[in-house]
C-alpha positions in Angstrom: 77.9 135.4 93.2 80.7 133.4 91.5 83.3 131.7 93.5 87.0 131.8 92.6 87.8 130.2 89.0 89.9 127.0 89.3 91.7 125.3 86.6 93.7 122.2 85.7 95.2 120.6 82.5 94.5 117.3 81.4 96.6 115.4 78.5 93.6 113.9 76.8 93.1 114.6 73.1 94.7 118.0 73.6 94.7 120.5 76.5 91.6 121.2 78.5 90.7 124.5 80.8 88.8 123.6 84.0 86.7 126.4 85.2 84.5 126.5 88.5 81.5 128.6 88.9 79.6 128.6 92.0 79.3 125.0 93.0 79.9 123.3 89.4 83.0 122.8 87.4 83.1 122.8 83.6 85.8 121.1 81.7 86.7 122.6 78.4 88.6 120.6 75.9 90.5 122.0 72.8 90.3 119.8 70.0 93.7 118.2 68.9 95.5 120.3 66.5 99.1 121.2 65.9 100.4 124.2 68.4 100.9 126.6 65.3 97.4 125.9 64.0 96.1 126.7 67.5 97.8 129.9 67.9 96.9 131.0 64.3 93.4 130.3 65.1 93.5 132.1 68.3 95.0 135.2 67.1 92.6 135.2 64.1 89.7 134.9 66.4 91.0 137.8 68.6 91.4 140.0 65.5 88.0 139.3 64.3 86.4 139.8 67.7 88.3 143.0 68.2 87.7 144.5 64.7 84.7 146.6 65.8 86.8 148.3 68.6 89.8 150.1 67.7 91.3 150.4 71.2 91.0 146.7 72.0 92.3 145.8 68.3 95.3 148.2 68.8 95.9 146.8 72.6 96.2 143.3 71.2 98.1 144.1 68.1 100.8 145.9 70.3 101.2 142.7 72.6 101.2 140.3 69.5 97.8 138.9 70.8 99.1 137.9 74.1 96.0 136.8 76.1 95.2 138.4 79.3 92.4 136.4 80.6 92.2 132.7 79.2 95.2 130.9 79.9 95.4 128.3 82.9 97.8 130.3 85.0 97.5 131.8 88.5 97.7 135.4 87.2 94.9 134.8 84.5 92.8 132.8 87.2 93.0 136.0 89.6 92.2 138.3 86.7 89.1 136.3 85.8 87.9 135.8 89.4 88.3 139.6 90.2 86.3 140.6 87.1 83.6 138.1 87.6 83.3 139.3 91.3 83.4 143.0 90.3 80.5 142.7 87.7 78.4 140.5 89.6 78.2 143.0 92.6 78.1 146.0 90.2 74.4 146.8 91.8 76.4 148.1 94.8 77.4 150.9 93.0 73.9 151.5 91.3 75.3 150.0 88.0 73.2 147.5 86.1 74.5 143.9 86.4 72.9 142.8 83.3 74.9 145.3 81.2 77.9 143.0 81.8 76.1 139.7 81.6 78.2 137.8 84.0 76.0 134.6 83.3 76.5 135.0 79.6 80.2 135.7 80.1 80.6 132.4 82.2 78.9 130.4 79.4 81.2 131.8 76.9 84.1 130.6 78.9 82.4 127.3 79.9 81.9 126.6 76.0 85.4 127.4 74.8 86.4 124.2 73.5 88.7 125.5 70.5 91.4 128.0 70.2 88.9 130.0 68.2 86.4 129.9 70.9 89.3 130.9 73.4 90.0 133.9 71.4 86.5 135.1 71.2 86.0 134.6 74.9 89.3 136.5 75.5 88.0 139.6 73.4 84.7 139.4 75.2 86.5 139.5 78.8 88.4 142.5 77.7 85.2 144.3 76.4 83.4 143.6 79.6 86.3 144.9 81.5 86.5 148.1 79.7 83.0 148.8 79.9 83.0 148.1 83.7 85.9 150.1 84.3 84.7 153.1 82.4 81.2 153.0 83.9 82.4 152.7 87.5 85.1 155.5 87.2 83.1 158.1 85.1 79.6 156.9 85.0 77.5 155.0 82.5 75.7 158.0 81.0 76.9 160.9 78.9 75.5 164.0 80.7 75.1 166.3 77.5 72.9 163.8 76.1 70.4 163.8 79.3 70.0 167.6 79.5 71.5 170.4 77.4 72.5 172.5 80.7 74.6 169.6 82.0 77.9 170.8 80.3 80.2 168.9 82.6 83.4 167.7 80.7 83.7 164.1 82.1 87.2 163.1 82.8 87.4 159.8 80.8 90.7 157.7 81.1 92.4 156.2 77.9 91.0 152.6 77.5 94.2 151.2 76.5 95.7 152.7 79.6 93.1 150.8 81.8 94.5 147.4 80.2 98.0 148.4 80.6 97.8 149.4 84.3 95.4 146.4 85.0 98.1 144.0 83.8 100.7 145.6 86.2 98.4 145.5 89.2 96.8 143.2 91.7 93.4 142.8 89.9 91.1 142.8 92.8 92.1 146.0 94.3 92.6 147.5 90.9 89.0 146.9 90.2 87.8 148.1 93.7 89.6 151.2 93.5 88.2 152.6 90.1 85.2 154.1 91.9 85.5 157.7 93.2 87.8 157.8 96.1 85.8 160.5 97.9 84.2 160.5 101.2 81.0 161.8 99.7 80.8 158.5 97.4 81.5 156.3 100.2 78.7 157.9 102.2 76.3 157.8 99.3 76.9 154.0 99.1 76.3 153.6 102.8 73.1 155.5 102.3 72.0 153.3 99.3 72.4 150.3 101.4 70.6 151.7 104.3 67.6 152.6 102.0 67.6 149.2 100.4 67.3 147.6 103.8 64.5 150.1 104.8 62.4 148.8 101.7 62.4 145.5 103.0 60.8 146.7 106.1 58.0 148.8 104.6 60.0 152.0 104.4 58.8 154.9 106.9 55.3 153.5 106.9 52.0 155.3 106.3 52.1 158.7 104.8 50.6 161.8 106.6 47.1 161.9 105.0 46.5 165.8 105.3 48.4 168.6 103.5 49.6 170.4 106.4 49.7 170.3 110.3 50.4 173.0 113.0 51.7 172.8 116.6 48.9 172.0 118.9 46.9 169.8 116.4 45.6 166.3 117.5 44.4 163.3 115.9 45.3 160.4 113.6 47.1 162.6 111.2 49.3 163.7 113.9 50.0 160.2 114.9 50.9 159.4 111.5 53.3 162.2 111.2 54.8 161.3 114.7 55.3 157.5 113.4 56.9 158.8 110.1 59.3 161.2 112.0 60.2 158.3 114.6 61.1 155.8 111.6 63.2 158.5 109.9 65.1 159.1 113.1 64.0 162.6 113.8 61.8 161.7 116.9 62.2 159.3 120.0 59.4 156.8 120.2 56.3 158.0 122.2 52.6 157.6 122.6 51.9 161.4 122.0 49.0 162.3 120.0 49.5 165.9 120.1 51.7 168.1 117.9 53.7 169.1 120.7 57.0 170.9 121.4 59.1 167.7 120.8 57.4 167.0 117.5 58.0 170.8 116.5 61.7 170.2 117.3 61.7 167.2 115.2 60.2 168.8 112.3 62.8 171.7 112.4 65.6 169.0 112.3 63.7 167.6 109.3 63.4 170.9 107.7 67.1 171.7 108.3 68.0 168.2 106.5 65.8 169.4 103.5 66.7 172.9 103.1 63.3 174.0 104.3 62.5 177.1 106.6 63.1 175.8 110.0 59.7 176.9 111.7 58.7 173.6 113.3 55.3 173.9 111.2 54.6 171.0 108.7 53.1 173.2 106.1 52.5 172.1 102.6 56.2 172.1 101.3 57.5 170.3 104.5 54.6 167.8 104.3 55.5 167.0 100.8 59.0 166.1 101.6 58.0 164.0 104.7 55.6 162.1 102.7 58.4 161.3 99.9 59.0 157.4 99.9 62.2 155.6 100.5 62.1 154.5 96.8 62.2 158.5 95.8 64.9 159.0 97.9 66.9 156.0 96.9 66.4 157.1 93.3 68.1 160.4 94.4 71.1 158.6 96.0 71.6 156.4 92.9 71.4 159.6 90.6 73.9 161.4 93.1 76.5 158.4 92.7 76.3 158.7 88.9 76.9 162.5 89.1 79.9 161.8 91.4 81.4 159.7 88.9 81.1 162.4 86.5 83.2 164.4 88.6 85.8 161.9 89.4 88.7 164.2 89.3 90.9 166.2 91.6 88.7 169.2 92.6 91.4 171.2 94.2 92.7 171.4 97.8 90.8 174.9 97.9 87.7 175.2 95.4 84.2 176.8 95.5 81.2 174.4 95.3 77.9 175.6 94.3 75.2 173.1 94.9 72.3 174.2 92.5 69.2 172.7 94.0 70.5 173.3 97.7 70.8 177.0 96.9 74.2 177.2 98.4 77.6 178.2 97.6 80.6 177.1 99.7 84.5 177.4 99.9 86.2 174.1 100.4 89.6 173.9 102.0 91.1 170.3 102.2 87.8 168.8 102.2 86.2 171.0 105.0 83.7 173.7 104.5 85.3 177.0 105.6 82.5 179.3 104.5 78.9 178.8 103.2 76.1 181.0 102.2 72.7 180.8 100.6 72.4 181.6 97.0 69.9 182.4 94.1 70.1 180.5 91.1 68.6 180.7 87.6 64.8 180.7 87.1 63.2 177.6 86.1 62.4 179.1 82.6 64.0 178.3 79.2 67.3 180.5 78.9 67.5 181.2 82.5 68.6 177.8 84.1 71.9 177.5 85.8 74.1 175.3 84.1 76.5 172.5 85.5 80.2 172.9 84.8 83.4 173.5 86.2 85.9 176.3 85.6 88.7 178.5 87.4 88.1 181.7 89.3 90.6 184.2 88.3 89.6 187.6 89.8 87.1 189.5 91.6 85.4 192.8 90.5 84.5 195.5 93.3 82.0 198.1 92.3 81.2 196.3 89.1 79.6 197.8 86.1 76.8 195.7 84.5 77.0 195.0 80.8 73.5 193.6 80.2 73.6 190.3 78.1 72.2 190.8 74.6 69.3 188.3 75.4 68.1 190.5 78.1 68.6 193.6 76.1 66.4 192.2 73.2 63.9 190.1 74.8 63.2 192.1 77.8 64.2 195.8 77.6 63.7 196.4 74.0 60.0 195.5 74.3 59.7 197.9 77.3 61.4 200.7 75.6 59.2 200.4 72.6 56.2 200.8 74.9 57.9 203.6 76.9 61.4 205.0 75.8 62.1 206.0 79.5 61.7 202.4 80.7 64.6 201.0 82.7 66.1 204.6 82.7 68.6 203.5 85.5 70.5 201.6 82.7 72.5 203.5 80.0 72.1 202.9 76.4 75.5 202.6 74.5 76.4 202.5 71.0 79.1 200.2 69.6 82.0 202.6 70.8 80.8 202.3 74.2 79.3 206.0 74.3 76.1 206.8 76.1 73.3 207.4 73.7 70.2 209.8 74.8 67.0 207.9 74.9 65.2 210.8 73.1 67.7 210.2 70.2 66.5 206.6 69.3 63.2 205.6 67.8 63.0 202.1 69.4 60.2 201.0 67.3 62.5 201.0 64.1 64.1 197.9 65.5 63.6 194.4 66.2 65.6 191.8 68.4 67.9 191.0 65.5 68.5 194.6 64.2 68.8 196.6 67.6 72.2 198.3 67.3 72.7 199.4 70.9 73.9 197.8 74.1 72.9 198.6 77.8 75.2 199.2 80.9 74.6 200.2 84.3 77.0 202.1 86.4 78.6 200.9 89.8 76.5 201.3 92.8 74.1 199.9 95.3 71.4 199.6 92.9 73.5 197.8 90.3 71.9 194.6 89.4 75.3 193.0 90.3 75.5 194.5 93.7 78.9 195.5 94.7 81.0 192.7 93.9 81.3 189.7 91.6 83.4 186.8 91.2 84.7 185.9 87.6 85.6 182.5 86.3 85.6 183.1 82.6 83.4 180.6 80.7 81.3 180.7 77.5 78.0 180.5 79.4 78.4 184.0 80.9 77.9 182.6 84.3 79.5 184.1 87.5 78.7 184.6 91.3 77.8 188.0 92.5 76.2 190.2 94.9 72.6 191.6 94.5 70.5 194.4 95.8 67.4 192.0 96.1 68.2 190.7 99.6 64.8 189.5 100.4 64.9 186.7 97.9 67.4 184.9 100.3 64.5 184.5 102.8 62.7 181.9 100.5 62.7 178.4 100.6 63.1 178.2 96.8 65.4 180.6 95.5 65.3 180.2 91.6 64.9 183.9 90.2 68.0 184.9 88.4 69.1 184.8 84.6 71.4 181.9 85.2 74.1 183.5 87.4 74.5 182.6 91.0 73.6 185.5 93.6 75.2 185.2 97.0 73.5 186.3 100.1 76.8 187.1 101.9 79.1 188.3 99.2 81.4 190.5 101.2 82.2 187.4 103.6 82.8 185.4 100.7 85.1 187.6 99.4 87.0 188.0 102.7 87.5 184.2 102.9 89.0 184.1 99.5 91.2 187.0 100.1 92.5 185.8 103.3 94.9 183.4 101.4 96.6 186.5 100.0 96.5 189.3 102.6 96.7 189.5 106.2 93.9 192.0 106.3 91.3 190.8 103.9 88.4 193.0 105.3 90.5 196.3 105.2 91.8 195.5 101.9 88.3 194.9 100.4 86.7 197.9 101.9 89.6 200.2 100.5 88.6 198.9 97.1 85.0 199.3 97.7 85.3 202.9 99.2 86.6 204.3 95.8 83.5 203.8 94.2 85.3 202.9 91.2 85.2 199.6 89.4 88.4 197.5 90.6 89.7 194.3 89.5 91.3 192.2 92.0 93.3 189.2 90.9 93.5 186.1 92.9 97.2 185.1 93.7 96.1 181.5 93.4 93.3 180.9 91.0 90.9 178.3 92.2 88.5 175.7 90.8 84.9 176.3 90.8 82.4 173.5 90.5 78.7 174.1 89.9 77.2 170.7 90.7 73.3 169.4 91.0 72.8 167.1 93.9 69.4 166.6 95.5 71.0 164.1 97.6 74.5 164.8 99.6 76.1 163.9 102.9 77.2 166.2 105.8 80.3 165.9 107.5 78.5 164.2 110.4 77.4 161.5 108.0 73.9 162.6 107.6 72.2 162.6 104.2 70.4 165.7 103.2 67.8 165.9 100.3 66.6 168.6 98.2 63.8 169.1 95.5 64.7 168.3 92.0 64.2 172.1 91.0 65.0 171.8 87.2 63.9 168.1 86.7 67.4 167.0 85.8 67.7 164.2 88.0 64.3 162.8 86.9 65.9 162.7 83.4 68.9 160.9 84.7 67.0 158.4 86.6 65.0 157.6 83.6 68.2 157.0 81.5 69.8 154.9 84.2 66.4 152.9 84.4 66.6 152.5 80.5 70.1 151.3 81.0 68.9 148.6 83.3 69.6 150.2 86.9 66.7 149.1 89.1 65.8 149.8 92.9 66.7 146.5 94.8 66.0 145.6 98.4 68.7 144.2 100.5 67.9 141.4 103.3 69.4 141.7 106.7 
């Protein structure tokens, strides 16, 4: 870690800049030259150094090349010290220190012996500052380059505004406050530190060397399970060698924190999660921190939060979960994965019709109707004017996916694929939340079965909670619309943000961290990209 930078001036063949780093101090001399020549050389160097970055170039042109970092004043000294401190400890945020090269930056300052050198160092300090500021505030990766289904719009800030605001601020607090100011981000930072400390002590110990265990079992594998649960904090220390009631309760607690069926049995799925290493969990935490930076904006006092790999949908009011339900997400198949994005919910449709997406009509239903014209007979065939077309009037084998001229639509009712209610936040991906007649799917641990939309286990209660903001009798109001049997649009008086996120590591209000499987493999891609950018797992002493 770098210490506070110190400086003094000497009258000795020109002005000299003294910079202290760690326990050493380096005196930098500027060769004697007329003041005008020095200023000109400095400005030319800044212009040259900034030429490849229009934002930096425009900033310095706008200030007549006034220096930000390299003068021997208290304000410049404080800025340099704050930046060096920040980039040297970037790993606390899961950012790669080498990306900012604090050693190289110090060398550049140490070797700045002429006005030209000082100008080039000035620009390099600004470049590093802007890089760090954007990385910490909105992430080091561009989501859409990692996976085509991460279509989140990252709230990038104006780079020149970073500089303007920095110059008006106390530098150290300014840099600290760039990170997401959410409880979730702070909790993830604490979990990262905890995991790093665990790495220094061997993690959670020996893995359990069997595929599954049931209550009543005995032997060395049970001992390994016991010790691992103790190390994870789910079980008090004991000498038990039998899979007893205490161990079953500990397994149930573990299952709850990992989105598994809470039966107290260490089956294959549970055992896979129990045997995951500290390093694997730490990767999930670091990825979650990056993802949190991508969503570093106001999310709305009231908003809907769908966590795709957790298979949940929640309504959040002022930071507190006021309603949560299980969900079914898109199947892990091409064209069916649920994307990640944010939008705004505008209305609810009670007794919805289902206009079948073109992709489903042509890829799934047309081949079925070519084999049997009566296939999927519960869904109407419609022409371009919305009229129902008799199946017997169509030779389905005349058409292919490109030429098929008909659409398909299912009437409202209990068997409708959308169930009895859907929640609309208009978007180009045609994704929404809705009911489903397939209730049995909600009992499964892994619930990836839809064509991309999010199905809700408790859609009526979800609707009641939403409508409670605009009517004193949300249940009565909703049921009145439902009982008509007609498709009814209910607009929300206050539209609310919807965020479809993907978190395999997330925290609870009690401060516990929960983990989920990387159902679509997106976090693995992100970790790979972070690793290539220089992020590494590190152990912390103490």
